[in-house]
VEXRO-384403 format. One record per residue (C-alpha): residue number from 1; x, y, z. Coordinates in nm, 4 decimals. Layout:
REM VEXRO-384403
{NUM; {X; Y; Z}}
...
REM end
This chain:
REM VEXRO-384403
{1; {-0.2969; -4.8370; 1.2343}}
{2; {-0.3107; -5.0428; 1.5576}}
{3; {-0.3989; -4.9163; 1.9099}}
{4; {-0.0318; -4.8754; 2.0061}}
{5; {0.0365; -4.6579; 1.7025}}
{6; {-0.2674; -4.4391; 1.7762}}
{7; {-0.1481; -4.3920; 2.1348}}
{8; {0.1995; -4.2994; 2.0139}}
{9; {0.0705; -4.0539; 1.7567}}
{10; {-0.1513; -3.8717; 2.0046}}
{11; {0.1237; -3.8509; 2.2634}}
{12; {0.4098; -3.7440; 2.0401}}
{13; {0.2649; -3.5678; 1.7375}}
{14; {0.2817; -3.2241; 1.8997}}
{15; {0.6535; -3.2746; 1.9542}}
{16; {0.7154; -3.3626; 1.5892}}
{17; {0.8902; -3.6863; 1.6923}}
{18; {0.6977; -3.9305; 1.4734}}
{19; {0.8606; -4.0672; 1.1576}}
{20; {0.6809; -4.2948; 0.9103}}
{21; {0.9061; -4.5707; 0.7758}}
{22; {0.7656; -4.7324; 0.4594}}
{23; {0.9440; -5.0293; 0.3079}}
{24; {0.8293; -5.3740; 0.1957}}
{25; {1.1541; -5.5194; 0.3342}}
{26; {1.0855; -5.5973; 0.7027}}
{27; {1.4587; -5.6171; 0.7852}}
{28; {1.5213; -5.2741; 0.6302}}
{29; {1.2259; -5.1295; 0.8252}}
{30; {1.3594; -5.2738; 1.1512}}
{31; {1.7101; -5.1381; 1.0821}}
{32; {1.5861; -4.7885; 0.9986}}
{33; {1.3490; -4.7841; 1.2969}}
{34; {1.6267; -4.8893; 1.5358}}
{35; {1.8439; -4.5961; 1.4266}}
{36; {1.5528; -4.3545; 1.4596}}
{37; {1.4778; -4.4698; 1.8141}}
{38; {1.8399; -4.4090; 1.9147}}
{39; {1.8028; -4.0547; 1.7765}}
{40; {1.4970; -3.9974; 1.9970}}
{41; {1.2232; -4.0484; 1.7379}}
{42; {0.9237; -4.2806; 1.7407}}
{43; {0.8983; -4.4687; 1.4105}}
{44; {0.5697; -4.6019; 1.2728}}
{45; {0.6234; -4.8785; 1.0189}}
{46; {0.4317; -4.9457; 0.6969}}
{47; {0.4886; -5.2368; 0.4578}}
{48; {0.3562; -5.0549; 0.1480}}
{49; {0.2609; -4.7130; 0.0161}}
{50; {-0.1098; -4.7425; 0.0953}}
{51; {-0.0425; -4.8145; 0.4622}}
{52; {0.2126; -4.5322; 0.4777}}
{53; {-0.0398; -4.2841; 0.3340}}
{54; {-0.2993; -4.3940; 0.5896}}
{55; {-0.0509; -4.3385; 0.8740}}
{56; {0.0342; -3.9915; 0.7447}}
{57; {-0.3315; -3.8951; 0.7215}}
{58; {-0.4038; -4.0163; 1.0744}}
{59; {-0.1044; -3.8669; 1.2534}}
{60; {0.0787; -3.5358; 1.2559}}
{61; {0.4003; -3.6925; 1.1245}}
{62; {0.6104; -3.4541; 0.9148}}
{63; {0.8833; -3.6927; 0.8029}}
{64; {0.8473; -3.9966; 0.5752}}
{65; {1.1328; -4.2346; 0.4920}}
{66; {1.0159; -4.4557; 0.2103}}
{67; {1.1475; -4.7049; -0.0419}}
{68; {1.0971; -4.6402; -0.4126}}
{69; {0.9713; -4.9873; -0.5020}}
{70; {0.6770; -5.0991; -0.2856}}
{71; {0.3633; -5.3048; -0.3488}}
{72; {0.0132; -5.1538; -0.3902}}
{73; {0.1579; -4.8000; -0.4176}}
{74; {0.5178; -4.7215; -0.5077}}
{75; {0.7200; -4.4222; -0.3841}}
{76; {0.6325; -4.2046; -0.6862}}
{77; {0.2583; -4.2400; -0.6376}}
{78; {0.2889; -4.2051; -0.2593}}
{79; {0.4703; -3.8736; -0.3016}}
{80; {0.2073; -3.7487; -0.5496}}
{81; {-0.0751; -3.8450; -0.3136}}
{82; {0.0915; -3.6661; -0.0210}}
{83; {0.1344; -3.3458; -0.2205}}
{84; {-0.2193; -3.3738; -0.3577}}
{85; {-0.3575; -3.3880; -0.0028}}
{86; {-0.2382; -3.0287; 0.0458}}
{87; {-0.2412; -3.0717; 0.4240}}
{88; {-0.1792; -2.7750; 0.6539}}
{89; {0.1537; -2.9265; 0.7570}}
{90; {0.4368; -3.0012; 0.5143}}
{91; {0.5603; -3.3616; 0.5020}}
{92; {0.9303; -3.4040; 0.4232}}
{93; {0.9890; -3.7090; 0.2049}}
{94; {1.3224; -3.8925; 0.2111}}
{95; {1.3311; -4.1649; -0.0539}}
{96; {1.5624; -4.4666; -0.0464}}
{97; {1.6871; -4.5616; -0.3955}}
{98; {1.9563; -4.7734; -0.5545}}
{99; {2.2663; -4.6096; -0.7007}}
{100; {2.1589; -4.7082; -1.0550}}
{101; {1.8177; -4.5380; -1.0304}}
{102; {1.9158; -4.1866; -1.1440}}
{103; {1.6217; -4.1537; -1.3845}}
{104; {1.3878; -4.2709; -1.1128}}
{105; {1.5219; -3.9949; -0.8882}}
{106; {1.4321; -3.7331; -1.1483}}
{107; {1.0764; -3.8700; -1.1614}}
{108; {1.0634; -3.8724; -0.7820}}
{109; {1.1627; -3.5037; -0.7623}}
{110; {0.8794; -3.4217; -0.9999}}
{111; {0.6446; -3.6224; -0.7756}}
{112; {0.7398; -3.4139; -0.4714}}
{113; {1.0271; -3.5993; -0.3022}}
{114; {1.2620; -3.3735; -0.1050}}
{115; {1.5802; -3.5787; -0.0751}}
{116; {1.7321; -3.9220; -0.1408}}
{117; {1.9360; -4.1790; 0.0448}}
{118; {2.1217; -4.4530; -0.1376}}
{119; {2.0962; -4.8201; -0.0620}}
{120; {2.2283; -4.9775; 0.1484}}
{121; {2.1476; -4.7316; 0.4244}}
{122; {2.4247; -4.6430; 0.6671}}
{123; {2.3857; -4.4944; 1.0130}}
{124; {2.5853; -4.1776; 0.9454}}
{125; {2.3895; -4.0883; 0.6306}}
{126; {2.0509; -4.1511; 0.7918}}
{127; {2.1474; -3.9577; 1.1058}}
{128; {2.2645; -3.6561; 0.9046}}
{129; {1.9497; -3.6482; 0.6890}}
{130; {1.7116; -3.6820; 0.9837}}
{131; {1.8896; -3.4141; 1.1870}}
{132; {1.8771; -3.1803; 0.8877}}
{133; {1.5015; -3.2321; 0.8562}}
{134; {1.4636; -3.1830; 1.2329}}
{135; {1.6265; -2.8399; 1.2084}}
{136; {1.3874; -2.7506; 0.9284}}
{137; {1.0913; -2.8692; 1.1332}}
{138; {1.1989; -2.6628; 1.4325}}
{139; {1.2346; -2.3588; 1.2110}}
{140; {0.8912; -2.4207; 1.0570}}
{141; {0.7387; -2.4587; 1.4024}}
{142; {0.8995; -2.1339; 1.5157}}
{143; {0.7577; -1.9560; 1.2102}}
{144; {0.4179; -2.1156; 1.2687}}
{145; {0.4174; -2.0021; 1.6325}}
{146; {0.5145; -1.6499; 1.5315}}
{147; {0.2507; -1.6426; 1.2591}}
{148; {-0.0102; -1.7601; 1.5081}}
{149; {0.0918; -1.4857; 1.7514}}
{150; {0.0766; -1.2264; 1.4729}}
{151; {-0.2658; -1.3552; 1.3609}}
{152; {-0.3971; -1.3393; 1.7177}}
{153; {-0.2622; -0.9861; 1.7614}}
{154; {-0.4119; -0.8862; 1.4256}}
{155; {-0.7507; -1.0222; 1.5295}}
{156; {-0.7386; -0.8285; 1.8589}}
{157; {-0.6471; -0.5101; 1.6724}}
{158; {-0.9266; -0.5632; 1.4205}}
{159; {-1.1754; -0.6201; 1.7028}}
{160; {-1.0607; -0.2948; 1.8644}}
{161; {-1.0891; -0.1137; 1.5309}}
{162; {-1.4406; -0.2479; 1.4743}}
{163; {-1.5385; -0.1352; 1.8247}}
{164; {-1.3877; 0.2069; 1.7546}}
{165; {-1.5778; 0.2265; 1.4246}}
{166; {-1.9049; 0.1503; 1.6034}}
{167; {-1.8289; 0.4209; 1.8601}}
{168; {-1.7478; 0.6637; 1.5803}}
{169; {-2.0745; 0.5933; 1.3994}}
{170; {-2.2678; 0.6551; 1.7205}}
{171; {-2.1331; 1.0106; 1.7167}}
{172; {-2.3016; 1.0706; 1.3824}}
{173; {-2.6670; 1.1801; 1.3712}}
{174; {-2.9501; 0.9689; 1.2368}}
{175; {-2.9847; 0.9526; 0.8556}}
{176; {-3.3151; 1.1463; 0.8652}}
{177; {-3.4106; 1.3869; 1.1410}}
{178; {-3.5941; 1.7165; 1.1875}}
{179; {-3.4350; 1.9659; 1.4226}}
{180; {-3.4352; 2.3424; 1.4580}}
{181; {-3.6976; 2.3920; 1.1887}}
{182; {-3.4950; 2.1981; 0.9298}}
{183; {-3.4944; 1.8380; 0.8178}}
{184; {-3.1534; 1.6791; 0.7719}}
{185; {-3.0711; 1.3778; 0.5553}}
{186; {-2.7327; 1.2086; 0.5454}}
{187; {-2.5223; 0.9181; 0.4168}}
{188; {-2.1890; 0.7949; 0.5449}}
{189; {-1.9618; 0.5518; 0.3546}}
{190; {-1.6126; 0.5036; 0.5046}}
{191; {-1.3419; 0.3889; 0.2643}}
{192; {-1.2058; 0.1686; 0.5422}}
{193; {-1.3435; 0.0447; 0.8735}}
{194; {-1.2627; 0.3807; 1.0322}}
{195; {-1.3207; 0.7235; 0.8828}}
{196; {-1.1896; 1.0768; 0.9045}}
{197; {-1.5291; 1.2346; 0.8261}}
{198; {-1.7546; 1.3908; 1.0875}}
{199; {-2.0738; 1.5991; 1.0728}}
{200; {-2.3546; 1.7126; 1.3015}}
{201; {-2.6380; 1.9669; 1.3352}}
{202; {-2.8110; 2.1424; 1.6263}}
{203; {-3.1084; 2.3513; 1.7271}}
{204; {-2.9347; 2.6568; 1.8762}}
{205; {-3.2523; 2.8317; 1.9876}}
{206; {-3.3607; 3.1887; 1.8989}}
{207; {-3.4547; 3.0738; 1.5477}}
{208; {-3.1013; 2.9511; 1.4679}}
{209; {-2.9956; 2.6107; 1.3353}}
{210; {-2.6275; 2.5168; 1.3296}}
{211; {-2.4423; 2.2458; 1.1392}}
{212; {-2.0948; 2.1479; 1.0266}}
{213; {-1.9133; 1.8896; 0.8154}}
{214; {-1.5431; 1.8088; 0.8538}}
{215; {-1.2976; 1.5882; 0.6683}}
{216; {-0.9680; 1.4967; 0.8360}}
{217; {-0.6698; 1.4575; 0.6028}}
{218; {-0.5481; 1.1004; 0.5684}}
{219; {-0.7134; 0.7656; 0.6352}}
{220; {-0.7496; 0.4947; 0.8950}}
{221; {-0.6914; 0.5079; 1.2693}}
{222; {-0.4911; 0.8303; 1.2724}}
{223; {-0.7547; 1.0304; 1.0871}}
{224; {-1.0415; 0.8730; 1.2809}}
{225; {-0.8908; 0.9694; 1.6186}}
{226; {-0.8893; 1.3356; 1.5181}}
{227; {-1.2435; 1.3167; 1.3781}}
{228; {-1.3688; 1.1505; 1.6995}}
{229; {-1.1974; 1.4189; 1.9087}}
{230; {-1.3734; 1.6821; 1.6997}}
{231; {-1.7071; 1.5004; 1.7280}}
{232; {-1.6822; 1.4837; 2.1086}}
{233; {-1.5903; 1.8509; 2.1322}}
{234; {-1.8623; 1.9830; 1.8997}}
{235; {-2.1664; 1.9735; 2.1253}}
{236; {-2.4585; 2.2114; 2.0809}}
{237; {-2.3420; 2.4124; 2.3835}}
{238; {-1.9883; 2.4435; 2.2481}}
{239; {-2.1165; 2.5390; 1.9034}}
{240; {-2.3516; 2.8004; 2.0493}}
{241; {-2.0850; 2.9552; 2.2732}}
{242; {-1.8252; 2.9848; 1.9984}}
{243; {-2.0447; 3.1522; 1.7345}}
{244; {-2.1282; 3.4380; 1.9719}}
{245; {-1.8682; 3.7106; 1.9212}}
{246; {-2.0775; 3.9855; 2.0779}}
{247; {-2.1862; 4.1382; 1.7466}}
{248; {-2.5391; 3.9990; 1.7599}}
{249; {-2.4807; 3.8221; 1.4278}}
{250; {-2.3984; 3.4489; 1.4216}}
{251; {-2.0220; 3.4124; 1.3709}}
{252; {-1.9299; 3.0622; 1.2481}}
{253; {-1.5878; 3.1980; 1.1481}}
{254; {-1.5173; 3.2546; 1.5184}}
{255; {-1.5928; 2.8876; 1.5855}}
{256; {-1.3569; 2.7755; 1.3075}}
{257; {-1.0841; 3.0084; 1.4380}}
{258; {-1.1232; 2.8615; 1.7881}}
{259; {-1.0908; 2.5097; 1.6476}}
{260; {-0.7815; 2.6123; 1.4525}}
{261; {-0.6133; 2.7369; 1.7699}}
{262; {-0.7152; 2.4269; 1.9599}}
{263; {-0.6030; 2.1691; 1.7034}}
{264; {-0.2898; 2.3398; 1.5696}}
{265; {0.0258; 2.1505; 1.6679}}
{266; {0.3612; 2.2798; 1.5370}}
{267; {0.5043; 1.9263; 1.5663}}
{268; {0.2278; 1.7631; 1.3634}}
{269; {0.0969; 1.7776; 1.0078}}
{270; {-0.2621; 1.6952; 1.1084}}
{271; {-0.5373; 1.9141; 0.9672}}
{272; {-0.8961; 1.8968; 0.8503}}
{273; {-1.1230; 2.0797; 0.6117}}
{274; {-1.4564; 2.2068; 0.7332}}
{275; {-1.7757; 2.3883; 0.6434}}
{276; {-1.9594; 2.5472; 0.9346}}
{277; {-2.3007; 2.7111; 0.8936}}
{278; {-2.5712; 2.8849; 1.0965}}
{279; {-2.9197; 2.9285; 0.9479}}
{280; {-3.1161; 3.2322; 1.0614}}
{281; {-3.4576; 3.0943; 0.9800}}
{282; {-3.6508; 3.4197; 1.0359}}
{283; {-3.4218; 3.6092; 0.7952}}
{284; {-3.3839; 3.3188; 0.5493}}
{285; {-3.0058; 3.3681; 0.5680}}
{286; {-2.7148; 3.1277; 0.5877}}
{287; {-2.4075; 3.2519; 0.7742}}
{288; {-2.1097; 3.0324; 0.7001}}
{289; {-1.7348; 2.9795; 0.7161}}
{290; {-1.5663; 2.7596; 0.4581}}
{291; {-1.2290; 2.6129; 0.5607}}
{292; {-1.1094; 2.4163; 0.2601}}
{293; {-1.4203; 2.1953; 0.2429}}
{294; {-1.5860; 2.1481; -0.0997}}
{295; {-1.8408; 2.4195; -0.1731}}
{296; {-2.1967; 2.3177; -0.0776}}
{297; {-2.4848; 2.3502; -0.3211}}
{298; {-2.8144; 2.5291; -0.2533}}
{299; {-3.0867; 2.3736; -0.4691}}
{300; {-3.4420; 2.4911; -0.5300}}
{301; {-3.7397; 2.2629; -0.5878}}
{302; {-3.7139; 2.3486; -0.9564}}
{303; {-3.3548; 2.2246; -0.9725}}
{304; {-3.1751; 2.5609; -0.9788}}
{305; {-2.8279; 2.5254; -0.8236}}
{306; {-2.6102; 2.7800; -0.6460}}
{307; {-2.2619; 2.6932; -0.5149}}
{308; {-2.1706; 2.8490; -0.1806}}
{309; {-1.8239; 2.9768; -0.0843}}
{310; {-1.4898; 2.9997; -0.2592}}
{311; {-1.2538; 2.7704; -0.0707}}
{312; {-1.0929; 2.8940; 0.2466}}
{313; {-0.7992; 2.7535; 0.4433}}
{314; {-0.7948; 2.4160; 0.6284}}
{315; {-0.8065; 2.3972; 1.0066}}
{316; {-0.4963; 2.3146; 1.2119}}
{317; {-0.2178; 2.3995; 0.9669}}
{318; {-0.1327; 2.7598; 1.0605}}
{319; {-0.2293; 2.9010; 1.3991}}
{320; {-0.2338; 3.2664; 1.2861}}
{321; {-0.4590; 3.2234; 0.9821}}
{322; {-0.7661; 3.4478; 0.9601}}
{323; {-1.0989; 3.2912; 0.8647}}
{324; {-1.3568; 3.4761; 0.6622}}
{325; {-1.7307; 3.4801; 0.7150}}
{326; {-1.9861; 3.4731; 0.4375}}
{327; {-2.3613; 3.4840; 0.4103}}
{328; {-2.6177; 3.4076; 0.1446}}
{329; {-2.9919; 3.3743; 0.1030}}
{330; {-3.1322; 3.0358; 0.2037}}
{331; {-3.5078; 3.0533; 0.1498}}
{332; {-3.7683; 2.8090; 0.2678}}
{333; {-3.8378; 2.5359; 0.0166}}
{334; {-3.4672; 2.5160; -0.0719}}
{335; {-3.2088; 2.2589; 0.0367}}
{336; {-2.8370; 2.2733; 0.1044}}
{337; {-2.6157; 1.9753; 0.0135}}
{338; {-2.2639; 1.9189; 0.1517}}
{339; {-2.0451; 1.6318; 0.0304}}
{340; {-1.6863; 1.5446; 0.1191}}
{341; {-1.4192; 1.5283; -0.1510}}
{342; {-1.4420; 1.1495; -0.1529}}
{343; {-1.7137; 1.2051; -0.4136}}
{344; {-1.5310; 1.4601; -0.6287}}
{345; {-1.2109; 1.2561; -0.6460}}
{346; {-1.3684; 0.9111; -0.7003}}
{347; {-1.2203; 0.7656; -1.0191}}
{348; {-1.3716; 0.5120; -1.2559}}
{349; {-1.1812; 0.2258; -1.4202}}
{350; {-1.0400; 0.4676; -1.6805}}
{351; {-0.9030; 0.6999; -1.4110}}
{352; {-1.1587; 0.9796; -1.4653}}
{353; {-1.2809; 1.1641; -1.1554}}
{354; {-1.6509; 1.1972; -1.0723}}
{355; {-1.6138; 1.5786; -1.0421}}
{356; {-1.8587; 1.8626; -0.9738}}
{357; {-2.0734; 1.8262; -1.2855}}
{358; {-2.1872; 1.4712; -1.2002}}
{359; {-2.2510; 1.5679; -0.8379}}
{360; {-2.4618; 1.8611; -0.9560}}
{361; {-2.6554; 1.6322; -1.1885}}
{362; {-2.7412; 1.3962; -0.8997}}
{363; {-2.8590; 1.6890; -0.6869}}
{364; {-3.0660; 1.8378; -0.9682}}
{365; {-3.2441; 1.5078; -1.0385}}
{366; {-3.3504; 1.4734; -0.6755}}
{367; {-3.4345; 1.8419; -0.6210}}
{368; {-3.8034; 1.7725; -0.5515}}
{369; {-3.7198; 1.4931; -0.3052}}
{370; {-3.4205; 1.6198; -0.1013}}
{371; {-3.4352; 1.3133; 0.1226}}
{372; {-3.3258; 1.1058; -0.1789}}
{373; {-3.0130; 1.3098; -0.2543}}
{374; {-2.7674; 1.1222; -0.0245}}
{375; {-2.8558; 0.7741; -0.1457}}
{376; {-2.8876; 0.8856; -0.5084}}
{377; {-2.5321; 1.0188; -0.4869}}
{378; {-2.4033; 0.7011; -0.3196}}
{379; {-2.5680; 0.4882; -0.5899}}
{380; {-2.4193; 0.7019; -0.8675}}
{381; {-2.0708; 0.6690; -0.7162}}
{382; {-2.1118; 0.2938; -0.6764}}
{383; {-2.2025; 0.2662; -1.0444}}
{384; {-1.9172; 0.5007; -1.1415}}
{385; {-1.6704; 0.2835; -0.9476}}
{386; {-1.8227; -0.0411; -1.0825}}
{387; {-1.8789; -0.1584; -0.7263}}
{388; {-1.5194; -0.0991; -0.6101}}
{389; {-1.4823; 0.0636; -0.2652}}
{390; {-1.4074; 0.4341; -0.2593}}
{391; {-1.0477; 0.5439; -0.2067}}
{392; {-1.1583; 0.8161; 0.0340}}
{393; {-1.4349; 0.8506; 0.2914}}
{394; {-1.7708; 0.9794; 0.1727}}
{395; {-2.0183; 1.1780; 0.3776}}
{396; {-2.3274; 1.3552; 0.2428}}
{397; {-2.5338; 1.5974; 0.4491}}
{398; {-2.8515; 1.7621; 0.3171}}
{399; {-3.0366; 2.0370; 0.5041}}
{400; {-3.3945; 2.0725; 0.3813}}
{401; {-3.5707; 2.3972; 0.4698}}
{402; {-3.9419; 2.3369; 0.4995}}
{403; {-4.2051; 2.6076; 0.4973}}
{404; {-4.2511; 2.7318; 0.8557}}
{405; {-4.4880; 3.0149; 0.7746}}
REM end
């Protein structure tokens, strides 16, 4: 390609005005090029298939008008080479053939030719074919521009979602931390970038340690917004103020009832399940309210398991629902494990759920090392799913009661 052709290609390629004309007949090339110039195109001429292929690879031309019979590389091979290049842009190939070359046309279609023009070329036929291709090119460019705009918008949305996910994770406590006379261990595995799970724990003073775990129904952005709203609201001060009903006994059911009133919306179907607990460390008692969250497990160092609670009603569905309070012994040297239903419902390749028995087995095996329970459970689920991502968010929270006396 000479200097003039390079200058033309760089100046006009963005406009889609370049057409490659490949023919070993110089008169035919000149005739075709003259018509193209009158139509507003800039033809680049090639005397054989090899030169035509080089021009296509070095310009952004999307239209090739070529003869079937050419030296060094004929029209069949040229078409195959163009399709084999698999360039980002599609090149429309118009092949010029004689009227007695029907079998050659069939071969050309198999090679990747789009359309044919019969010899001798006439102005009307060439004009109609080129204008038809031009309409296709404009349509392709419009689609490409729209796809680029959609891709850019998608990237901006994904960046925002990743930023939101980072903000959401910052609301969660550290994986291992001692507070309020208890050591907490946790694991968090969202099924998507964002999650509907939230949990936290607090030193409430006066020998009390509070904690909760919540699981918003649904997935993605919608569920994460509600979980983040809950995480921002549930500070230690808010938790402490809501569990005080004047009875002198910690009242986590009062906290859950307050959340139900706050998050209930008659025009929405949003809700979340929750387990809220307060540990009275001096009395070795756990006061709790279960609101549809899977029953936690209290485990001794010897591996004895005790499930806590019997269900309860989710938060945010019915504003007049009454929440029950329960209590149970929670001695020193024992641990309490909460896990969202992303674990219970995780299915293997055969469609079998992980279920309570496998969760209990993981807890029992790590009873003497409670800090290992979250990751042991995550590893077991990963193996169960054969490495496939979970369909639902997974959060594991373990409260380890150490000997204080």
